[in-house]
N, C-alpha and C positions, 0 to 999 in steps of 0.2 A: 742117530745112535746114542744110547744112554751115556757112553763114555764121553763123547763130545760135549753133551749138555753139562755134565759134571765139571768139565774143565773150563767151560765158558766163563768169561769175565776175569780170568787170571792171565796176566801178561808174563809172569815169571813163576814157574812151578818146579819145585824140587822133585827129582825122580829118585826114589829109593833104589838101592842096588837090587833088591828082590825083583823089581819090575823088569830090569834088564835081564836078569837070570830067567824069569818066566818067559820072556820074549825069546831069548836065544835058545832055550831048551824046549820051547814049544810045550810048556807045561799043560797037561791035560785039562785042568780046571781053570787056570788063570792065564794061559798063554794068549788066548784071543783078546781078552781085555787089555793085557799088558802090551800086546802088539798095537792095539788101537791107540793107546796112550803114546807110544813111541812114534807111530805114524802121524799122529796129530802134531807132535812136536816137529817132526821132519817137514811137515807141510806148513809150518809157521803159524799154527793155531795159538802157540805160546812159545816163550823162550824157556828152554829147559835148563835146570841147574843140576849138576852132579858134583860130588866130591871126588878128589883123586883116590879116596878110600874105596870108591866103587871099582876103580881099576884093580886094586888089590883083590877085592872080593870076587870079581869076575874071572881073574886069571888063576886063582888057586886050583880049581878043579881041572882045567886043561893041563896045568903043570903037574898035578898029581898023576894024570894019565900019560905023562910024557909028551904032551902035545904043545910044544913051544910055539908051533906055527899058529895054533888057535889063540894062544895067549897074545902073540904078536898082533894078530888080526883084531882082537878086542882093544888092544892099546891104540892102534891106528884108528879104529872105528870111533872110539870115544874122543880121541884127540881132534877128529875132523868131522864129527857128526853135525849135520845141519841144525842150526838153532839150539845148540847145546853149549853151555859154558862149563868146562871142566875146571873146578876151582881147587887150587892148592890148599893144603891144610896149614893154616897160619897160626901163630900164637893166639891171635884174637879169637879164631874159631875154636881152638882148644880150650881157652878160658870160658868161652860161652858154653862149650860142651860140658866142662866141669860143673858149671852152675846148673845146667839142665839135668845132669846125672845126679847131682846132690839133691836137687829139689824133687825129681820125679823117679829116681832110681832106674833110669834108663841104662841099658847096656852101653858100654863105651862106643862101639861103632854107631849105634843109633843116635847117641848124643852128638857125635861128631857130624853125622849126616844132617841131622836137624839143625845144628848150629850153623852149618854151611849154608843151608837154605835161608835162615834168618839173616846171616851176615850178607848174603847176596841179594836180599830184597825179595825173596819169594813170598807170594801171597797165598800159596797153597803147596801142599806136599802130597804126592801120590805114593802110597805104601800099602802093605798088607799087614802092618803091625799095629794091633790095637793099642799098644802102649803109647804110640805117638799121639793118640786122640787127646788125652789129658795133659800131655807134655808140651804141645805146641803153644807158643805164646799167642796172645791176642793178635789178630790180623793175619794169622797163618791158618788156613783151613786145611784140615787133614781129610784127604779123599782115600777111603779104603778101597782097594781093588776088589775085595770080596763083595762090596756093595754094588759093583759095576757088572758082575757076571749074572 
């Protein structure tokens, strides 16, 4: 599968919040590729990195819909997902995010997510955000989900 080939050679990969959203919502265009990334992580093809910010981003829609049960499921899932490290947002991550945001004009959530990956030793980041391509520091490959479909 194309997705597996793109992920090969990376031991630690940052997973952008959008990948989880595409997976859970079975997005018509990107759901299959997002699910392949999540499944590869689950099967230990690599160690996944996610920020606790992803928990916020995943739970907003269920909470807007009055679905606390789904928000709770997402929290448990991210907390115990196989081969996933859910990283807290530390001062060091925030300072790294500020530098990324200042240098590359990233949106604050994107800067925090990318800084989390850098701080956690990710050698790649899977996203669908073109802005990450020029913002990732040397040593962090950006894998666009749109290139995998």
